[in-house]
C-alpha positions as CSV (number, residue, x, y, z in Angstrom):
1,M,47.0,-7.1,24.6
2,S,49.3,-4.6,22.9
3,K,53.1,-5.0,23.2
4,P,54.9,-3.4,26.1
5,I,57.1,-0.5,25.1
6,V,60.7,-0.4,26.4
7,A,62.5,2.9,26.2
8,V,66.3,3.1,26.2
9,V,67.5,6.4,27.7
10,G,70.8,7.9,28.9
11,R,73.3,10.6,28.1
12,A,75.0,10.8,24.8
13,N,77.6,8.2,23.7
14,V,77.0,5.6,26.3
15,G,76.2,2.9,23.8
16,K,72.4,3.0,23.6
17,S,72.3,2.6,19.9
18,T,74.7,-0.4,19.9
19,F,72.5,-2.0,22.6
20,F,69.4,-1.3,20.5
21,N,70.9,-2.8,17.4
22,R,72.1,-5.9,19.2
23,V,68.7,-6.6,20.8
24,C,66.8,-6.1,17.6
25,G,69.3,-8.0,15.5
26,K,69.5,-5.3,12.9
27,R,71.6,-2.2,12.3
28,L,68.7,0.2,12.7
29,S,70.3,2.9,14.7
30,I,73.3,5.0,13.4
31,V,76.3,4.2,15.6
32,D,79.1,6.7,15.9
33,D,81.7,7.7,18.4
34,A,80.5,11.4,18.2
35,P,78.0,12.1,20.9
36,G,74.5,13.1,19.9
37,V,74.3,11.1,16.7
38,T,70.8,9.7,17.6
39,R,68.5,12.7,17.8
40,D,65.2,11.0,16.7
41,R,63.6,8.0,18.3
42,L,63.9,4.7,16.5
43,Y,61.8,1.8,17.4
44,A,61.6,-1.9,16.4
45,D,60.0,-5.1,17.5
46,A,62.0,-7.5,19.7
47,T,61.5,-10.8,21.5
48,W,63.1,-12.1,24.6
49,G,62.1,-15.0,26.9
50,G,58.9,-15.6,24.9
51,R,57.7,-12.0,25.4
52,D,57.3,-9.6,22.5
53,F,57.9,-5.9,23.0
54,T,58.7,-2.7,21.2
55,L,62.2,-1.3,21.9
56,V,62.6,2.5,21.5
57,D,66.0,4.2,21.1
58,T,66.1,7.9,22.2
59,G,68.6,10.7,21.8
60,G,71.4,11.2,24.4
61,V,70.4,13.6,27.2
62,E,72.8,16.3,28.4
63,L,70.5,18.5,30.6
64,S,73.2,21.2,31.2
65,N,74.2,21.2,27.5
66,E,73.4,24.2,25.3
67,D,73.1,22.1,22.1
68,V,70.3,23.4,20.0
69,F,68.9,19.8,19.8
70,Q,68.8,19.2,23.5
71,K,65.3,20.6,24.0
72,E,63.9,18.2,21.4
73,I,65.9,15.3,22.8
74,L,64.6,16.0,26.3
75,E,61.0,16.1,25.0
76,Q,61.5,12.7,23.5
77,V,62.8,11.3,26.8
78,E,59.9,12.9,28.7
79,L,57.5,11.2,26.3
80,A,59.3,7.9,26.9
81,L,58.7,8.4,30.7
82,E,55.0,8.8,29.9
83,N,54.5,5.9,27.5
84,A,57.0,3.2,28.3
85,S,56.2,0.0,30.3
86,V,59.9,-0.3,31.3
87,I,62.9,2.1,31.0
88,I,66.5,0.9,30.5
89,F,68.9,3.6,31.8
90,V,72.3,3.1,30.1
91,V,75.4,4.5,31.7
92,D,79.1,4.3,30.8
93,G,81.1,1.9,33.1
94,K,84.4,3.2,31.9
95,T,83.7,6.9,32.5
96,G,81.8,6.5,35.7
97,I,79.0,8.7,37.0
98,T,78.7,12.1,35.4
99,K,76.6,15.1,36.3
100,S,74.3,14.3,33.3
101,D,73.8,10.7,34.7
102,E,72.8,12.2,38.0
103,D,70.4,14.6,36.3
104,V,68.7,11.8,34.3
105,A,68.6,9.5,37.4
106,K,66.8,12.3,39.3
107,M,64.2,12.4,36.5
108,L,63.8,8.6,36.6
109,R,63.4,8.4,40.4
110,K,60.3,10.6,40.1
111,T,58.5,8.2,37.7
112,K,56.5,5.2,38.7
113,I,57.7,3.3,35.7
114,P,60.2,0.4,36.5
115,V,63.8,1.3,35.6
116,V,66.6,-1.2,34.8
117,L,70.1,0.3,35.3
118,A,72.6,-1.0,32.7
119,V,76.3,-0.3,33.1
120,N,77.7,-0.5,29.6
121,K,81.2,-0.8,28.1
122,L,82.5,-3.3,30.6
123,D,84.3,-5.4,28.1
124,N,86.3,-7.2,30.8
125,F,83.0,-7.8,32.6
126,D,84.4,-6.6,35.9
127,K,81.2,-6.3,38.0
128,S,83.1,-4.4,40.7
129,Q,83.0,-1.4,38.3
130,T,79.2,-1.2,38.8
131,Y,79.3,-0.6,42.5
132,E,79.5,3.2,42.4
133,F,76.3,3.3,40.3
134,Y,74.3,2.2,43.4
135,S,74.5,5.8,44.4
136,L,72.1,6.8,41.6
137,G,69.3,5.3,43.7
138,L,67.8,3.1,40.9
139,G,68.5,-0.3,42.3
140,E,71.0,-2.9,41.3
141,P,73.3,-1.9,38.4
142,L,73.7,-4.7,35.8
143,A,77.0,-5.0,34.0
144,M,77.0,-5.4,30.2
145,S,79.0,-4.9,27.1
146,S,76.7,-4.1,24.1
147,T,79.6,-4.5,21.7
148,Q,80.5,-8.0,22.9
149,G,77.0,-9.0,24.0
150,K,78.1,-9.8,27.5
151,G,75.4,-9.2,30.1
152,V,72.8,-8.1,27.6
153,G,70.7,-11.2,28.4
154,D,70.8,-10.4,32.1
155,V,69.4,-6.9,31.3
156,L,66.7,-8.3,29.1
157,D,65.8,-11.0,31.7
158,K,65.2,-8.2,34.2
159,V,63.2,-6.1,31.7
160,V,60.7,-8.8,30.7
161,S,60.3,-9.8,34.4
162,L,58.8,-6.3,34.9
163,F,56.3,-6.5,32.1
164,P,52.6,-6.4,33.0
165,S,51.1,-9.9,33.5
166,Y,49.4,-11.7,30.6
167,E,46.5,-12.2,33.0
168,S,45.1,-8.7,32.2
169,E,41.4,-8.2,31.8
170,E,40.3,-9.5,28.4
171,V,38.1,-7.2,26.4
172,E,35.0,-9.0,25.1
173,G,33.7,-7.7,21.8
174,I,35.2,-6.9,18.4
175,K,38.0,-4.4,18.7
176,I,38.0,-2.0,15.7
177,C,41.0,0.1,14.9
178,I,40.5,3.3,12.8
179,V,43.6,4.3,10.9
180,G,44.4,6.8,8.1
181,R,46.5,9.8,7.4
182,P,45.7,13.0,9.3
183,N,42.5,14.9,8.7
184,V,40.6,12.3,6.7
185,G,37.8,12.3,9.3
186,K,38.6,9.4,11.6
187,S,37.4,11.2,14.8
188,S,34.3,12.4,13.1
189,L,33.5,8.8,12.2
190,V,33.9,7.7,15.8
191,N,31.6,10.4,17.0
192,R,29.0,9.5,14.3
193,L,29.1,5.9,15.2
194,L,28.8,6.6,18.9
195,G,26.2,9.3,18.4
196,K,28.1,11.7,20.6
197,K,31.2,13.8,20.6
198,R,33.6,11.5,22.4
199,V,36.9,12.5,20.7
200,V,38.3,15.9,19.7
201,V,37.6,16.9,16.1
202,S,39.6,19.7,14.4
203,D,40.6,20.7,10.9
204,V,44.2,21.0,12.2
205,E,46.3,18.0,11.2
206,G,47.4,15.7,14.1
207,T,44.8,16.8,16.6
208,T,44.4,13.3,17.9
209,R,47.6,12.3,19.8
210,D,46.6,9.3,21.8
211,S,44.8,6.1,20.9
212,V,41.3,6.2,22.5
213,K,39.4,2.9,23.1
214,V,35.7,3.5,23.3
215,P,33.1,0.8,24.1
216,F,29.7,0.8,22.4
217,R,26.9,-1.5,21.3
218,C,25.4,-1.9,17.9
219,N,22.6,-4.4,17.0
220,K,22.9,-6.0,20.4
221,K,26.6,-6.7,19.9
222,Q,29.6,-5.3,21.9
223,Y,32.4,-3.4,20.1
224,Y,35.3,-1.2,20.9
225,L,36.4,1.6,18.7
226,I,40.1,2.5,18.8
227,D,40.6,6.0,17.3
228,T,44.3,6.6,16.6
229,A,46.5,9.5,15.8
230,G,46.9,10.2,12.0
231,L,49.8,8.4,10.4
232,R,52.2,10.7,8.8
233,R,55.0,9.9,6.3
234,Q,58.2,9.0,8.2
235,R,60.2,12.0,7.1
236,A,57.4,14.2,8.4
237,F,57.3,12.8,11.9
238,E,61.0,11.9,12.6
239,K,61.8,15.4,13.8
240,Q,58.5,15.8,15.7
241,S,58.6,13.9,19.0
242,V,54.9,13.8,19.6
243,E,54.2,12.5,16.1
244,G,56.7,9.7,16.5
245,W,54.9,8.4,19.5
246,S,51.5,8.8,17.7
247,V,52.7,6.5,14.9
248,L,54.0,4.0,17.4
249,R,50.7,4.0,19.2
250,S,48.8,3.6,15.9
251,M,50.9,0.6,15.0
252,S,50.2,-0.9,18.4
253,A,46.5,-0.3,18.0
254,I,46.6,-2.1,14.6
255,E,48.2,-5.1,16.3
256,E,45.6,-5.1,19.1
257,S,42.6,-4.8,16.8
258,D,40.4,-7.5,15.4
259,V,39.3,-5.4,12.4
260,A,40.9,-2.3,11.0
261,L,38.9,0.5,9.3
262,I,41.2,2.2,6.8
263,V,39.9,5.7,6.1
264,F,40.5,7.4,2.8
265,E,39.1,10.7,1.5
266,G,36.6,10.4,-1.3
267,N,37.3,13.9,-2.5
268,S,40.9,13.4,-3.3
269,A,43.1,10.9,-5.1
270,L,44.7,8.1,-3.2
271,S,48.2,9.2,-1.9
272,E,51.3,7.2,-1.3
273,Q,50.7,7.5,2.4
274,D,47.2,6.1,2.0
275,V,48.7,3.0,0.2
276,R,51.4,2.7,2.9
277,I,48.8,2.7,5.7
278,A,46.8,0.0,4.0
279,G,50.1,-1.9,3.7
280,Y,50.6,-1.7,7.5
281,V,47.3,-3.3,8.1
282,H,47.9,-6.0,5.4
283,E,51.3,-6.8,6.8
284,A,49.8,-7.1,10.3
285,K,47.4,-9.7,8.7
286,K,44.3,-8.0,10.0
287,P,40.9,-8.1,8.3
288,S,39.9,-4.6,7.2
289,V,37.3,-2.4,5.7
290,I,38.2,0.5,3.3
291,V,36.0,3.4,4.4
292,V,35.9,6.1,1.7
293,N,34.8,9.2,3.8
294,K,33.7,12.6,2.6
295,W,31.9,10.9,-0.3
296,D,29.8,13.1,-2.6
297,E,27.8,11.2,-5.2
298,N,28.3,14.1,-7.6
299,M,32.1,13.9,-7.6
300,S,32.6,10.7,-9.6
301,S,31.2,7.2,-9.9
302,K,32.0,4.5,-7.3
303,D,33.1,2.2,-10.2
304,E,35.9,4.7,-11.1
305,Y,37.0,4.9,-7.5
306,L,36.9,1.2,-7.0
307,K,39.0,0.8,-10.2
308,M,41.6,3.1,-8.7
309,L,41.6,1.1,-5.4
310,K,42.2,-2.1,-7.3
311,E,45.2,-0.6,-9.1
312,K,46.7,1.1,-6.0
313,L,45.9,-1.8,-3.6
314,S,46.8,-4.7,-5.8
315,F,48.7,-6.3,-2.9
316,M,45.4,-6.7,-1.0
317,S,42.9,-7.5,-3.8
318,Y,40.6,-9.0,-1.1
319,F,39.6,-5.5,0.2
320,K,36.0,-4.5,0.9
321,A,35.0,-0.9,0.6
322,V,32.1,1.3,1.8
323,F,31.4,4.9,0.8
324,V,30.2,7.1,3.6
325,S,30.0,10.7,4.8
326,A,30.7,11.3,8.5
327,L,29.3,14.8,8.0
328,T,25.9,13.8,6.8
329,G,25.7,10.2,8.2
330,S,25.3,8.8,4.7
331,G,26.2,5.1,4.4
332,L,27.4,4.7,8.1
333,S,25.1,1.7,8.6
334,L,27.2,-0.2,6.1
335,I,30.4,0.2,8.2
336,M,29.3,-2.1,11.1
337,Q,27.6,-4.5,8.7
338,T,30.8,-4.9,6.8
339,V,32.9,-5.2,10.0
340,D,30.8,-8.2,11.0
341,E,31.2,-9.7,7.5
342,V,35.0,-9.4,7.3
343,F,35.4,-10.6,11.0
344,E,33.2,-13.6,10.2
345,N,35.3,-14.3,7.1
346,A,38.5,-14.1,9.1
347,S,37.1,-16.5,11.6
348,R,35.9,-19.0,9.0
349,R,37.1,-22.6,9.2
350,I,37.0,-24.9,6.2
351,T,36.6,-28.7,6.5
352,T,39.5,-30.8,5.3
353,G,37.2,-32.4,2.7
354,V,36.2,-29.1,1.1
355,L,39.8,-27.8,1.2
356,N,41.2,-30.9,-0.5
357,D,38.4,-30.9,-3.2
358,F,39.4,-27.4,-4.0
359,L,43.1,-28.3,-4.0
360,Q,42.6,-31.2,-6.5
361,D,40.6,-29.1,-8.8
362,A,43.2,-26.3,-8.7
363,I,46.0,-28.8,-9.5
364,L,44.1,-30.3,-12.4
365,N,43.7,-26.8,-14.0
366,F,47.3,-25.7,-13.4
367,E,50.0,-28.2,-12.4
368,P,52.5,-27.2,-9.7
369,P,55.9,-25.9,-11.0
370,S,59.0,-27.9,-11.6
371,K,62.7,-27.0,-11.4
372,N,65.8,-28.6,-12.8
373,G,63.7,-31.6,-13.9
374,K,62.2,-32.1,-10.4
375,K,58.4,-31.7,-10.3
376,C,56.5,-30.5,-7.3
377,K,53.9,-32.9,-6.0
378,I,51.1,-31.6,-3.7
379,F,49.6,-34.2,-1.4
380,Y,47.0,-32.5,0.8
381,A,46.2,-29.4,2.8
382,T,44.8,-28.6,6.3
383,Q,43.7,-25.4,8.0
384,G,45.9,-24.6,10.9
385,S,44.0,-21.6,12.5
386,T,41.8,-18.6,12.0
387,N,42.1,-14.8,12.3
388,P,43.6,-14.8,9.7
389,P,42.8,-18.2,8.1
390,K,46.0,-20.1,7.8
391,F,46.5,-23.2,5.7
392,V,49.3,-25.7,5.5
393,V,49.9,-27.4,2.1
394,F,52.0,-30.6,2.2
395,C,54.2,-31.4,-0.8
396,N,57.3,-33.3,-1.7
397,D,59.6,-30.2,-1.8
398,S,58.4,-26.7,-0.7
399,R,61.3,-25.1,-2.4
400,L,59.7,-25.8,-5.8
401,I,56.7,-23.6,-5.0
402,N,57.1,-20.1,-6.4
403,F,55.2,-16.9,-5.7
404,S,53.1,-17.1,-8.8
405,Y,51.8,-20.6,-7.9
406,E,51.1,-19.5,-4.4
407,R,49.1,-16.6,-5.6
408,Y,47.2,-18.8,-8.0
409,L,46.2,-21.2,-5.2
410,E,45.1,-18.3,-3.1
411,N,43.0,-16.8,-5.8
412,R,41.3,-20.1,-6.6
413,L,40.6,-20.6,-2.8
414,R,39.0,-17.2,-2.6
415,E,36.8,-18.1,-5.6
416,R,35.6,-21.2,-3.7
417,V,35.2,-19.6,-0.2
418,D,34.3,-16.1,0.8
419,F,37.4,-14.6,2.4
420,S,36.8,-11.1,1.3
421,G,38.1,-8.4,3.6
422,T,40.7,-10.7,5.2
423,P,44.2,-11.8,4.3
424,I,44.9,-15.6,4.3
425,E,48.1,-17.4,4.7
426,L,49.4,-20.4,2.7
427,T,52.4,-22.3,4.1
428,F,54.0,-25.0,2.1
429,K,55.7,-27.9,4.0
430,G,57.9,-30.3,2.1
431,K,59.5,-33.6,3.1
432,E,62.8,-31.8,3.3
433,E,61.5,-30.1,6.4
434,E,60.3,-33.3,8.1
């Protein structure tokens, strides 16, 4: 189940960005007393009451304002109304209700999305100052001070109570997310795999706006393909409201997926954005398949291309790649075969005996590091979970383990067990943590 999206809307200079930064625990939004500072959406992951969600900060709305940016800002808010699970409408408790507040409230009353009305800037926390906001017709106004943190918890309690239930219908079958920069042939791959034209294909970059989940069967197995909008570089989409939501949906699709297909163009060099997209999947700890599309055997050798991939994707040396052509259908059978392989690898569980045999051999070949005369002693390891495989290594002091030794153990483990196509996690637990 993908994370709920919570959009923060309201007129300019009511404290939306301060609220955003406090909830996310980071100074992500620019905060300034001048109205209209936030013109592009910003989004970040947040957690409250055990529920994860994505918080989106939008530009201030002044429907009667002639500001050249107001049209773009209004488009962003309208997109928020279409995509959010819950909307937080922030108003200024010091100023009181304005014409812009009434205009935005009118928009919100027409939507079926739950709205939480937050009355901000009540530093003295006088709840009597919220009474006039009942007239906006959006339910109980909740007092808060984003600057001091007062009442923010009450607002978030209300927000998470409105999230969809966890008891949603579970999708059976492997969910496959298809990501890549625009115009690399993702939608063509979907249509080829399905054997029909299910999604729009165009040479125009950014044709696919929404994520489309399509069920299908292959070799008597159930799968779901999630075709996503092309991921652009951040500076390219920040000023384009539709593209910003496309990236947000793509990131949600990656989180929701069981396996990611990362699509590159075989007829061009790997770009910074290609590498960045692969990094998104790696950081989400999803098993993946590199799909080199538009491959022409006459262009260059696969060995040369694989060498380039190893150099550019050194952070995910476990990758598996297939070379295909969505146009001709060449190599497409390898995609689903490799999807099954990497999913099986991500689901693999190693017995404690095999794991500790590997560990002892690795220690004999390369002793753990020491620092300031204190030597790290590794005792044993266990596997905590799968998808991705997670291992806990117990030692006398985890602070003595450095990145190089962690990478060494991972490489040796991969030599012993087939974890190709999937990231694995090694966590070190020392006695100082017990």
